[in-house]
C-alpha positions in Angstrom: -186.2 61.0 -63.4 -186.4 57.9 -61.2 -189.9 57.0 -60.1 -190.4 57.3 -56.3 -192.8 55.3 -54.2 -193.0 56.1 -50.5 -193.9 53.1 -48.3 -196.2 54.0 -45.4 -196.7 51.3 -42.8 -199.8 51.6 -40.7 -199.6 49.7 -37.4 -203.1 49.2 -36.0 -202.8 46.6 -33.3 -200.7 45.1 -30.5 -200.1 41.9 -32.5 -199.2 43.9 -35.6 -196.6 45.8 -33.5 -195.1 42.8 -31.8 -195.1 40.4 -34.8 -195.6 42.3 -38.0 -193.3 45.2 -37.4 -190.1 43.1 -36.7 -190.8 41.0 -39.7 -191.2 44.1 -41.9 -188.0 45.5 -40.5 -186.1 42.4 -41.5 -187.6 42.4 -44.9 -187.0 46.1 -45.6 -183.4 45.8 -44.4 -182.8 42.7 -46.6 -183.8 44.7 -49.7 -182.2 48.0 -48.4 -185.5 49.8 -48.7 -186.7 52.8 -46.6 -190.2 53.3 -45.2 -192.3 55.3 -42.7 -194.0 53.6 -39.8 -197.1 55.1 -38.2 -198.1 53.7 -34.8 -201.3 53.3 -33.0 -200.3 54.2 -29.5 -203.2 53.7 -27.1 -205.6 50.9 -26.4 -206.1 48.1 -28.8 -209.9 47.9 -29.1 -210.0 45.9 -32.3 -212.9 43.7 -31.2 -215.2 46.8 -31.1 -214.6 47.2 -34.9 -216.9 44.2 -35.4 -219.8 46.6 -34.8 -219.2 47.8 -38.4 -220.8 44.5 -39.6 -223.9 46.5 -40.6 -222.0 49.1 -42.6 -222.4 48.6 -46.3 -219.5 46.7 -47.8 -217.9 45.8 -44.5 -219.1 42.1 -44.3 -218.0 41.6 -47.9 -214.5 43.0 -47.1 -214.3 40.7 -44.1 -215.0 37.7 -46.2 -212.7 38.7 -49.1 -209.7 39.4 -46.9 -209.8 36.7 -44.2 -209.9 39.2 -41.3 -209.9 36.4 -38.7 -206.9 34.7 -40.2 -205.0 38.0 -40.5 -205.7 39.5 -37.1 -206.1 36.4 -34.9 -208.9 35.5 -32.5 -207.3 37.1 -29.5 -206.9 40.5 -31.2 -210.6 40.3 -32.4 -211.6 39.9 -28.7 -209.7 43.0 -27.5 -212.0 45.6 -26.1 -215.0 43.2 -25.8 -214.3 39.7 -24.3 -210.8 40.7 -23.4 -209.4 44.0 -21.9 -207.9 46.4 -24.4 -204.1 46.3 -24.0 -202.2 49.6 -24.2 -200.0 49.2 -27.3 -197.3 51.8 -26.6 -196.8 50.4 -23.1 -196.6 46.7 -24.2 -194.6 47.3 -27.3 -192.4 50.3 -26.7 -189.2 48.4 -27.3 -190.4 47.3 -30.7 -191.4 50.8 -31.6 -188.0 52.2 -30.6 -186.2 49.5 -32.6 -187.9 51.0 -35.7 -186.5 54.4 -35.0 -183.1 53.0 -34.0 -182.9 51.1 -37.3 -183.1 54.4 -39.1 -186.8 54.5 -40.2 -189.1 57.4 -39.8 -191.7 57.0 -37.2 -194.9 58.9 -36.6 -198.5 58.9 -35.3 -201.3 56.9 -36.7 -203.7 57.5 -33.8 -204.4 56.9 -30.1 -207.4 54.5 -30.2 -207.7 53.2 -33.8 -211.3 52.0 -33.6 -212.5 55.1 -31.7 -210.9 57.5 -34.2 -211.9 55.6 -37.3 -215.6 55.2 -36.3 -216.2 58.6 -34.8 -213.8 61.4 -35.8 -215.7 62.5 -38.9 -218.6 63.9 -36.8 -216.7 65.1 -33.7 -215.9 68.5 -32.3 -212.7 70.4 -32.1 -212.3 69.6 -28.4 -212.8 65.8 -28.9 -210.4 65.8 -31.9 -207.8 67.8 -30.0 -208.0 65.4 -27.0 -207.5 62.3 -29.1 -204.5 63.8 -31.0 -202.9 65.1 -27.8 -203.2 61.7 -26.3 -201.4 60.2 -29.3 -198.7 62.9 -29.2 -198.1 62.4 -25.5 -197.8 58.6 -25.9 -195.4 59.1 -28.8 -193.2 61.4 -26.6 -193.2 58.8 -23.8 -191.9 56.2 -26.2 -189.5 58.2 -28.3 -188.5 61.1 -26.1 -189.5 63.6 -28.9 -192.5 65.1 -30.6 -193.8 63.4 -33.8 -193.4 65.1 -37.1 -195.8 63.1 -39.3 -199.5 62.2 -38.8 -201.4 59.6 -40.8 -205.1 59.4 -39.8 -206.5 55.9 -39.0 -208.7 54.6 -41.8 -208.2 57.8 -43.8 -210.8 59.4 -41.4 -210.6 63.1 -40.4 -212.7 66.2 -39.9 -212.3 69.9 -40.6 -210.4 70.4 -37.3 -207.5 67.9 -38.1 -205.4 70.1 -40.4 -205.5 73.0 -37.9 -204.5 70.7 -35.0 -201.7 69.2 -37.0 -200.2 72.6 -37.3 -200.8 73.5 -33.7 -199.2 70.2 -32.5 -196.1 70.7 -34.6 -196.5 68.2 -37.4 -194.5 68.9 -40.5 -196.8 67.1 -42.9 -199.6 64.5 -42.9 -201.0 61.6 -44.9 -204.7 61.5 -43.9 -206.3 61.3 -47.3 -206.5 59.3 -50.5 -205.6 61.2 -53.7 -203.3 61.5 -56.6 -200.5 64.0 -55.6 -199.2 66.2 -52.8 -201.4 69.1 -51.9 -202.6 71.6 -49.3 -206.0 70.6 -48.0 -208.7 73.3 -48.1 -211.3 73.5 -45.4 -213.8 76.4 -44.9 -212.0 78.4 -47.5 -208.6 78.2 -45.8 -205.6 76.2 -46.9 -204.0 74.1 -44.2 -200.4 74.7 -43.1 -199.3 71.0 -43.2 -199.1 69.5 -46.7 -200.9 66.3 -47.4 -199.1 63.3 -49.0 -202.1 61.2 -49.8 -202.1 57.5 -50.4 -202.2 57.2 -54.1 -202.2 53.5 -54.8 -204.8 50.8 -53.8 -204.0 48.7 -50.8 -203.7 44.9 -50.9 -206.9 44.4 -49.0 -208.8 46.6 -51.4 -208.0 44.6 -54.5 -207.8 41.0 -53.2 -211.0 39.2 -54.1 -212.0 41.6 -56.8 -211.7 41.1 -60.6 -209.6 37.9 -60.3 -207.1 39.3 -57.9 -205.8 36.8 -55.3 -203.0 36.6 -52.7 -200.9 34.9 -55.4 -201.2 37.7 -58.0 -201.9 40.8 -56.0 -198.3 42.0 -56.3 -198.6 41.9 -60.1 -201.9 43.8 -60.0 -200.4 46.5 -57.8 -197.2 46.7 -59.8 -199.2 47.2 -63.1 -201.3 49.9 -61.4 -198.2 51.8 -60.3 -196.6 51.4 -63.7 -199.5 52.8 -65.6 -200.3 55.7 -63.2 -197.7 58.5 -62.9 -196.1 59.1 -59.5 -194.6 59.9 -57.1 -196.8 57.5 -55.1 -197.5 56.7 -51.5 -198.3 53.0 -50.9 -199.9 52.1 -47.6 -199.3 48.7 -46.2 -200.3 47.3 -42.8 -198.1 45.5 -40.3 -201.0 43.1 -39.7 -201.2 42.1 -43.4 -198.1 42.7 -45.4 -196.0 42.1 -42.3 -197.6 38.7 -41.6 -199.8 36.6 -43.9 -199.3 38.7 -47.0 -195.5 39.2 -46.5 -194.5 36.9 -49.4 -196.8 38.9 -51.7 -195.4 42.2 -50.5 -191.8 41.0 -50.9 -192.6 40.1 -54.6 -194.0 43.6 -55.1 -190.8 45.1 -53.7 -188.8 42.9 -56.1 -190.9 44.0 -59.0 -190.4 47.7 -58.2 -186.7 47.4 -57.5 -186.2 45.5 -60.8 -187.9 48.4 -62.5 -185.5 50.9 -61.0 -188.1 52.4 -58.6 -186.7 54.3 -55.7 -188.6 53.1 -52.6 -188.4 55.7 -49.8 -189.9 57.1 -46.7 -192.6 59.7 -46.8 -190.2 62.2 -45.4 -188.1 61.7 -48.5 -191.0 62.8 -50.6 -191.8 65.7 -48.2 -188.2 67.0 -48.4 -188.4 67.2 -52.2 -191.8 68.9 -52.4 -191.9 72.1 -54.5 -192.1 75.4 -52.6 -195.7 75.9 -53.7 -198.2 73.2 -53.7 -201.7 73.2 -55.3 -204.6 73.6 -52.9 -207.5 71.2 -53.2 -210.7 70.6 -51.1 -211.2 67.4 -49.2 -214.4 65.4 -49.7 -215.7 62.3 -48.0 -216.8 59.4 -50.3 -216.6 55.7 -51.0 -213.6 53.9 -52.5 -213.7 50.7 -54.4 -212.8 47.7 -52.2 -213.2 49.6 -48.9 -216.3 50.1 -46.7 -217.5 53.4 -45.5 -216.6 56.9 -46.6 -213.0 58.1 -46.7 -211.3 61.5 -46.9 -210.4 62.1 -50.5 -208.5 64.8 -52.4 -210.8 66.7 -54.9 -208.8 67.2 -58.1 -211.7 68.0 -60.4 -212.7 71.7 -60.1 -216.0 71.9 -58.2 -217.7 73.8 -61.0 -217.1 70.9 -63.4 -218.4 68.2 -61.1 -221.8 66.5 -61.6 
């Protein structure tokens, strides 16, 4: 059976939407490759993310991955020294061009920094408000309700799966893991299946164990080749759509030469078995990334240390 790898493009910022997304559209079209684009739809408060400087591992990640070069000084001032621009208002034409080119589009978040830094400890009411804001902005841009949700920074709480069902999402990709599953919270399985990100991201491996921008494609290709799929690979419009685009194109070429079918997440969703396994979600650290992420628990709890 042909290996499938779904490409999930997270779009976090205004610059990523205006510059990274069109570049990725051209690249994907050139290689006749499908993908899913998840948009941040509210204010670009990227500058406020610098408050994470005291979080363990954050400064090291900043230094490893050249954050200033990737995002640009202007973006790093949004929400602090500069007003936060509304992404869906400033870049609605670019967003629609993705849908019009035949790619799946969905919701990443309303305010990326606010969600990533606070959702884990927030209430049902707060979470619902943020998700409704994102859904409403998506409807204004595309004229229809979104069907896929992929949480910013792989951050969520126990209310997110219920709200995804209430707001009409078909499926979600909020977690890291190894295979599609139904998330379990408080003893109840969620309605929306999770298609977790299964492969490391470029920014998680660059700067570690000899991995550089020049060989990161080979590192990721080898990882995907030695770990069974199907896979979800998350890339970012601000990275693989801009400075790391040559490395991403090489990875595409390696996969295509191997006969891998590169697809959207909806392609994976439409081919899910009728019954999916149910696994709890835990919050823990992941190599190469700062903070704690939502992760699929695949080892039975009674067997865990």
